[in-house]
C-alpha positions in Angstrom: 71.7 47.0 57.8 71.0 43.6 59.3 69.6 42.5 55.9 73.2 42.1 54.7 73.9 39.3 57.1 70.5 37.6 57.2 71.8 34.6 55.2 74.5 33.6 57.9 72.7 34.7 61.1 71.2 31.4 62.0 74.0 29.1 60.7 75.9 26.9 63.3 79.4 28.0 64.5 82.0 26.7 62.2 84.2 23.9 63.6 87.6 23.1 62.1 88.5 19.4 61.6 92.3 20.3 61.8 92.3 22.4 64.9 90.3 21.4 68.0 88.2 24.1 69.8 90.1 26.0 72.5 88.9 25.5 76.1 87.3 28.4 77.8 90.2 28.7 80.3 92.6 28.9 77.4 90.5 31.6 75.7 90.3 33.6 79.0 94.1 33.5 79.3 94.5 35.4 76.1 92.9 38.4 77.7 94.7 38.2 81.1 96.6 41.3 82.2 100.2 41.3 80.9 103.1 42.5 83.0 105.6 43.9 80.5 108.2 44.5 83.2 108.5 41.3 85.2 109.6 42.1 88.8 109.1 45.9 88.4 106.4 46.0 91.1 108.5 44.1 93.6 111.5 46.4 92.9 109.3 49.5 93.6 108.0 48.0 96.8 111.6 47.2 97.9 112.8 50.7 97.2 109.9 52.2 99.1 110.7 50.0 102.2 112.4 52.2 104.8 115.5 51.4 106.7 117.4 53.2 109.4 121.0 54.3 109.3 123.4 53.0 112.0 124.0 55.7 114.6 127.6 56.6 115.4 128.3 56.4 119.1 130.3 59.0 120.9 133.2 58.2 123.1 131.2 58.4 126.4 128.6 56.0 125.1 131.2 53.6 123.9 133.0 53.7 127.3 129.6 53.1 129.1 128.9 50.1 126.9 132.4 48.7 127.4 132.0 49.0 131.2 128.6 47.3 131.1 130.0 44.4 128.9 132.9 43.9 131.3 130.5 44.0 134.3 128.2 41.5 132.5 131.2 39.2 131.7 132.1 39.2 135.4 128.5 38.4 136.5 127.4 35.8 133.8 126.8 33.2 136.5 124.0 35.3 138.0 121.8 34.5 135.0 120.2 38.0 135.2 117.9 39.1 132.4 119.2 41.9 130.2 117.9 43.8 127.2 120.3 44.4 124.3 119.4 46.9 121.7 121.5 46.4 118.5 121.6 47.4 114.9 120.7 44.6 112.4 121.9 45.4 108.9 119.3 44.8 106.1 120.3 42.0 103.8 118.9 43.6 100.7 119.7 47.3 100.9 121.8 49.9 102.7 120.8 50.5 106.3 118.9 48.3 108.7 116.8 48.4 111.8 117.3 48.5 115.6 116.1 45.5 117.5 115.9 44.8 121.2 116.4 41.3 122.5 115.6 40.4 126.1 117.1 37.3 127.8 120.1 36.0 129.5 123.6 36.2 128.1 125.3 32.8 127.8 128.7 34.0 126.7 130.7 37.0 125.7 133.2 35.9 123.0 136.1 38.3 122.8 137.7 36.5 119.9 134.5 36.5 117.7 133.5 39.9 119.3 129.9 38.7 119.9 127.5 38.4 122.8 125.8 35.0 122.7 122.3 35.0 124.1 121.0 31.9 125.9 118.7 31.0 123.0 121.6 30.9 120.6 121.5 34.3 118.9 124.9 35.9 118.4 124.9 39.7 118.6 128.0 41.5 117.2 129.5 43.8 119.9 130.1 46.5 117.3 126.4 46.7 116.5 125.2 47.0 120.2 123.6 50.4 120.9 122.3 49.9 124.5 122.4 47.3 127.3 120.0 47.5 130.2 118.7 45.4 133.0 118.4 45.2 136.8 122.0 43.8 136.9 123.3 47.3 136.0 121.4 49.3 138.7 124.6 49.8 140.7 126.5 51.1 137.6 123.8 53.3 136.3 123.6 55.3 139.6 127.3 56.3 139.3 
């Protein structure tokens, strides 16, 4: 079978005078994997990422949070450290995650309906789930 090609087996590789030889990197790129659906993998990963639903608070919980916010507003000058657990909506999909921020409260803005932390983070009052700290020890005992 090799006798058929004996006449060309030892000839040099043909080189074109019109087309220069392709670099090895360019030749390798021809055989690189091809993603027919650009962005599909990212979309699948985003869909698989879990988010939490925002919990609906009952009237007792809302009243307790309101009482703590009023107490906190009256005692802002004490610079006591509090932990605020709040719902942060996800920017890309429905739902979000609960986060807890610990620090001192700088201001409670009734007009903007936010709690402004000392480091500058505003927390919407409607998204607050829990407020705790040593400042509330007298309230929590009641």
